[in-house]
MIMI-412055 format. One record per atom (N, C-alpha, C): residue in one letter; x, y, z. Coordinates in steps of 0.05 Angstrom, whole numbers, plus 32768, in hexadecimal, padded with zeros to 4 digits. Atoms other than C-alpha are relative to their C-alpha. Example, Ala and Ser with C-alpha at 12.3 -4.5 7.8 and 13.67 -1.06 7.14 Angstrom:
A80127FE88000;A80F67FA6809C;A801280188000;S7FF07FE87FFF;S81117FEB808F;S7FF18016800E;
//
This chain:
M800F80107FEF;M7D2681568200;M800A7FE4800B;E7FF8801B7FF8;E7D3C811A822B;E7FF17FEC7FF5;T801380178003;T7D0080F1821D;T80027FFD7FE0;S7FFF80078016;S7D0780F681D2;S801A7FEE7FF7;I7FE780118006;I7D5080D581D2;I7FFD7FE5800D;K8005801B7FF5;K7D3B809F8200;K7FEF7FED7FF4;N800F800F800A;N7D1A806181F0;N7FFC7FFF7FE2;R800480018023;R7D27806381A2;R800B7FE47FFD;V7FF68019800B;V7D358027817D;V801C80077FF1;V7FE67FFD800B;V7D7D8022816B;V800B7FE67FF4;D7FF78016800D;D7D9A7FEF8137;D801C80018006;V7FDD80018000;V7DE47FD58147;V80067FE87FF8;Y7FF48019800A;Y7E067FA68122;Y801E7FFF8001;T7FE880087FFE;T7E4D7F8A8121;T800C7FFE7FE5;E7FEA7FFB8019;E7E887F9480F1;E801B7FEF800C;M7FE580097FF5;M7EC97F6780F5;M801380187FF9;T7FEB7FEF8006;T7F0A7F9080F2;T801A7FEE7FF2;P7FE380128005;P7F507F7F80D2;P800C7FF48016;N7FF280087FE6;N7F637F768120;N7FEB7FEA8007;P801580117FF8;P7F467F348135;P7FF680038021;E80047FF67FE1;E7F457F4F8181;E7FED801A8003;T80147FED8001;T7F127F85816D;T7FED7FFB7FEE;I80197FFF8011;I7ED07F908155;I7FF180117FFF;K80107FE58000;K7E9F7FC7813E;K7FE67FFA8005;F802080057FFA;F7E587FD4815C;F7FF8801C7FF0;V80097FEC800F;V7E3D7FFF8126;V7FE2800A8003;A80197FF77FF6;A7E00802C813C;A7FF380107FE5;D800C7FEE8013;D7DCD804D810E;D7FF6801C8004;L7FFB7FE17FF6;L7DDA808D8130;L801C80038006;N7FE57FF67FF4;N7E1680B8813E;N80027FFF8021;L7FFC80037FE6;L7E3480AB8181;L8015801A8006;Y7FF17FEF7FF7;Y7E6D80DA817D;Y800980117FE7;A7FFF7FF4801F;A7E6680FF8139;A801C80148001;G7FE47FF28001;G7EAC8114811C;G80148004800D;K7FE480047FEE;K7ED881038151;K80057FE88009;S8000801A7FF2;S7EF280C98174;S800D8002801A;A7FF880057FE5;A7F0180AE81B5;A800F7FEA8007;D7FF080197FFB;D7F36807C81CA;D80037FFD801D;F7FFD80067FE5;F7F328058820B;F800D7FE38002;P7FF080168001;P7F6A80288210;P80047FEF801A;D7FFC80147FE7;D7F6280108259;D7FEA800C8010;E80197FF47FED;E7F25801B828F;E800C801B800F;A7FFC7FEB7FF6;A7F4F805282AD;A7FFE80187FF1;S80037FEB800E;S7F46807E8278;S7FE580097FF3;T80187FF88008;T7EFC807D8272;T7FEF8011800F;K800B7FEF7FEF;K7EE980AF82A4;K7FEC80137FF1;E80097FEE8013;E7ECB80DE826A;E7FEB7FEF7FEF;S801580108012;S7EA180A58249;S7FF27FEE8015;P8012800D7FEF;P7E668087826F;P80037FE47FF3;L80018017800C;L7E6480538239;L80157FEE8001;A7FE6800E7FF9;A7EAD8040823A;A80037FEF8016;T800280087FE9;T7EA9803B827E;T7FF37FE5800A;E801080177FFE;E7E6D8009827F;E80087FEB7FF3;L7FF680158013;L7E8C7FDF8246;L80197FF2800F;F7FE7800E7FF3;F7ECC7FD8826F;F7FF67FED801C;G800A800E7FEA;G7EA17FB682A7;G7FFA7FDE7FF8;F8002801C8006;F7E9B7F74827B;F80237FFF8001;P7FE3800E7FFB;P7EDC7F4C8290;P800E80007FE3;F7FF480028017;F7EEC7F408249;F8002801A7FEE;V7FF87FE48009;V7EF17F8E8232;V801980078007;K7FDF7FF17FFB;K7F387FA68228;K8009801A7FF5;G7FFF7FE0800C;G7F2C7FE481FD;G7FEB800A7FF3;V80177FF58009;V7EF7801081E3;V800B801A7FEE;F7FF77FEA8014;F7EFA804081A7;F7FE3800B7FF7;I801D7FF5800E;I7EBA806D8196;I800780197FED;M7FF87FEC8015;M7EB980958157;M7FE380007FF0;N80128001800F;N7E7D80AC812E;N7FE87FF48007;N801780147FFB;N7E488073812B;N80067FE8800D;F7FFC801A7FF8;F7E70803F8149;F80118004801A;V7FF480097FE6;V7E8E801D8185;V80127FE97FF9;T7FED80188004;T7ED37FF0817E;T80037FF5801B;V7FF880117FE7;V7EDD7FC181B4;V80177FF17FFC;T7FEA80177FFF;T7F1F7F9D81BE;T7FFE7FEE8017;K7FFE80167FE7;K7F1B7F5981E6;K80177FFA800C;T7FE680107FF4;T7F487F368216;T80067FE77FE9;A7FFC80178011;A7F6B7EFD81F0;A7FF07FEC8000;D800E801A7FFA;D7F467EC58211;D7FE27FFF7FFB;A801E8003800B;A7F007EDC81FF;A7FF77FF87FE1;D800380058019;D7EDE7EC781C5;D7FE780077FF3;W80127FF28009;W7EB77EF28197;W7FE07FF17FFA;M801F800B8005;M7E7D7EBD8185;M7FF47FFD8019;E800F80027FE3;E7E6E7EB981D2;E7FFC801F8009;I80037FEB7FF5;I7E787F0581E3;I7FF180177FEC;T800B7FF08014;T7E5B7F2881A4;T7FE2800A8009;P80207FF57FFA;P7E107F2481B4;P7FFF80098017;T7FFE7FEE7FE3;T7E197F3881FC;T800780197FFA;L7FFA7FE58003;L7E407F7781EA;L7FEE80117FE9;R80157FF68012;R7E0F7F8781AD;R7FE88002800F;E801B7FF57FF3;E7DCE7F8581DB;E800A801C8012;F7FF47FEC7FE7;F7DF87FAF8212;F800480167FF0;V7FFE7FE58013;V7E087FE481D9;V7FE6800C7FF9;K80187FF48008;K7DC67FE881B9;K7FEC80068019;G80117FFC7FE7;G7D9F7FE68204;G800E801E8008;Y7FF47FED7FF7;Y7DD2801E8216;Y7FFA801B7FF0;L80047FF08014;L7DC8804981D8;L7FE280088000;E801980007FFC;E7D79803E81DF;E7FFA800C8014;D80057FEB7FEA;D7D7A805E8221;D800980157FFD;G7FF97FE88001;G7D988098820A;G801580098014;K7FEF7FFB7FF0;K7DD180978238;K8018800F7FF8;E7FEA7FF0800A;E7E0E80C48236;E801A7FEC7FF6;I7FE88012800B;I7E4980A88209;I8018800F8008;I7FEB7FF77FFE;I7E7B80D9820D;I7FFD801B8012;S80097FEC7FED;S7E7F810F8244;S800B801D7FF2;P7FF77FED800E;P7E7F81578228;P801C80108006;D7FE47FF87FF2;D7EC181658250;D80147FEF7FF6;Y7FED80118006;Y7EE3812C822B;Y8014800E7FF1;K7FE67FF88012;K7F29813F8210;K80147FE77FFB;P7FF0801B8009;P7F50810981EB;P801A8007800A;A7FE27FFC7FF5;A7F9280FD820A;A801480067FEC;G7FEC7FF68017;G7FCC811B81E8;G7FF9800F7FE4;H800A7FF2801B;H7FA3814181B2;H8002801F800B;A80017FE48004;A7FA9818381D1;A800F80147FF6;S7FF07FEF8018;S7FE2819D81A7;S7FFF7FFC7FE6;Q800080078021;Q7FD181818165;Q7FE980137FF9;S80117FED8013;S7FB081AF8135;S7FE27FF07FF8;T801D800D800D;T7F6B819E8116;T800A7FF17FEF;E7FF580138018;E7F8D818580D9;E800D7FED8003;E7FF180157FFA;E7FBF815A80F8;E7FEB7FEA800B;E8018800F7FF7;E7F7E813D811D;E7FF77FF47FEB;V800E800A801C;V7F5D813280D7;V80107FF37FF6;V7FEB8019800D;V7F9B810F80BB;V80027FED800A;N800280167FF1;N7F9F80E280F3;N7FE67FEF7FF7;K801A80128006;K7F5780CE80E9;K80037FF87FE6;I8000800B8019;I7F6280C580A3;I800E7FEC7FFC;K7FEB80167FFF;K7F9E809C80A8;K7FF67FE7800E;E800B80177FF1;E7F7B806F80DB;E7FEA7FF07FF3;M8015800B8010;M7F41806680B3;M80097FEC7FE6;L7FF880098017;L7F6A80558076;L800E7FE58008;D7FF1801B7FF2;D7F96802080A3;D7FEC7FEE8004;N801780127FF2;N7F56800280C4;N7FF07FF37FE6;Y8013800C8013;Y7F2A7FFB8085;Y800380027FE6;V7FFC7FFF8020;V7F45800E8045;V80167FEC7FF3;K7FED800B8001;K7F867FF18046;K7FFD7FE07FFC;P8005801C8004;P7F747FA68052;P7FF47FFA7FE8;A800980058013;A7F467FA48022;A800880027FE1;V7FF47FFF8017;V7F6E7FC07FEB;V80167FEC7FFC;E7FE780128004;E7FAE7F977FF9;E7FF07FE27FFD;M800980188011;M7F7C7F5C7FED;M7FFF7FFD7FE7;D7FFE8002801E;D7F7B7F6D7FAA;D801680067FF1;G7FE57FFE8007;G7FC47F787FA3;G8008801D7FF7;G7FFF7FE08000;G7FC37FC17FA8;G8009800C801A;A7FFA7FF27FE7;A7FD37FF87FD9;A7FF3801E7FFA;I80097FE67FFE;I7FBA803B7FEA;I801180108019;Q7FF47FEF7FEC;Q7FE8806F800C;Q7FFA801C8001;F80077FE37FF8;F7FD580B3802D;F801580117FF4;K7FF07FEF800F;K7FF780E98007;K8000801C8011;S80017FE57FF0;S7FDA812C8025;S7FE380068004;F80197FF37FFF;F7F9D81508042;F8003801F8000;H80027FE28002;H7F8F819B802F;H7FE880067FFA;D801C7FF48000;D7F5081C0802E;D7FEC7FEC7FF6;G801480167FFF;G7F2181878036;G80067FEA7FE6;K7FF580178015;K7F49815A7FFF;K80137FEA8009;V7FEE801C7FF7;V7F678117800D;V80107FF77FE7;E7FF4800B8017;E7F9B81047FDC;E80107FEA8004;L7FF280197FFE;L7FAE80BC7FD7;L80117FF77FE7;M7FF380088014;M7FE0809A7FAF;M7FFC7FDE7FFD;L800580208003;L7FCA80547F8E;L80177FF57FF4;Q7FE880128003;Q7FFF801F7F89;Q7FF27FE47FF6;G800080198006;G80067FDA7F6F;G7FE17FFA7FEB;S801A80068016;S7FBF7FBC7F4C;S7FEE80177FFE;C800F7FE88001;C7FA07FFD7F5E;C800480187FEF;S7FF27FEE8018;S7FD080247F30;S7FF87FFF7FE5;G800D80038014;G7FAB80327EF5;G7FE87FEC7FFA;C801880108006;C7F7380037F01;C7FE7800C7FFB;P80187FEF800A;P7F33801C7EE1;P7FEB7FFE8014;S800D7FFD7FE5;S7F0B80077F25;S800980128011;S7FF37FF47FE8;S7F3A80287F51;S7FF3801F8002;I80157FE77FFE;I7F14806E7F41;I7FE87FFE800E;I801A800B7FF4;I7ED0804D7F52;I80077FFF801F;T7FFA80007FE9;T7EF180367F91;T800A80188010;L7FF47FEA7FF4;L7F1280757FA3;L7FE680128002;K80157FE97FFA;K7ED380A07F99;K7FE67FF28012;A8018800D7FF6;A7E9A806E7FAE;A80067FF9801A;G7FFC800F7FE3;G7EBD80477FE4;G80138010800C;I7FEF7FF67FED;I7EF7806C8004;I7FF7801E8002;E800B7FE67FFB;E7EDB80B57FF3;E7FE880028013;G801680027FF2;G7E9880A18011;G80037FFD8018;L7FF780087FE5;L7EB78081804E;L800B80198012;L7FF77FED7FF2;L7EE180B98061;L7FED801B8000;K80117FEC7FFD;K7EAC80EE8055;K7FE87FFB8014;R801380027FEE;R7E7D80CA807E;R800F7FFE801E;M7FF0800A7FE7;M7EAD80BD80BB;M800E80198008;I7FED7FEB7FFB;I7ED880FF80B4;I7FF280167FF1;P800B7FEB800E;P7EAD813B80A6;P800E80167FF2;E7FEF7FE7800C;E7EE881678096;E80087FF97FE2;V7FF48007801C;V7EF7813B8055;V7FE880057FED;Q80147FF68016;Q7ED281588018;Q80057FF27FE9;E7FF780138017;E7EF5812B7FDF;E80177FF58002;V7FEA80117FFE;V7F2580F57FD7;V800980007FE0;I7FF480028019;I7F5480F77F9C;I80137FF27FFE;A7FEB80148004;A7F8680CB7F7A;A801880127FFB;D7FEA7FF08007;D7FCE80E57F75;D800280007FE0;S80008004801B;S7FD880FD7F2C;S801D7FFD7FF6;E7FE68005800D;E802380E97F25;E7FFC7FEA7FF1;
//
């Protein structure tokens, strides 16, 4: 029923990313569950009404939609302090109105020939690069992707992470939780046993 979707209250908050030109708008509902859609320019948005409307703002340079968030890339001359409230209210209103986010006809560019496992590996690497590695590097360590097979992600712990008693807690509670939430195909994250 369309009426049950419209006029709901949606919570949207922002998160900074390692890239100073991008910010995440995180919602308390799934926007594009288990998938991602990248719109690097306005011409690529025809299958996403949300991305099309976001590009209507003169300071929006890119849009990425995945699971429960929208990442917006701004133009270099825009200031996040000035534009974040406007974008947050827009995303919140858009979602509360129950408007279409991604068309059912959407086909990611360049993904037609990739196997599902390749797509999952790419998503895992992207999540590690954007959300895990920067935090781990601040603590003097590194985490490298080793493999993905049968739902298991194997990571190699390096630097201060190697042999650290809290690294297993970080691996299980932090990284595994994040990957399982964002990539449904991931069932477990394990450390390299070498």
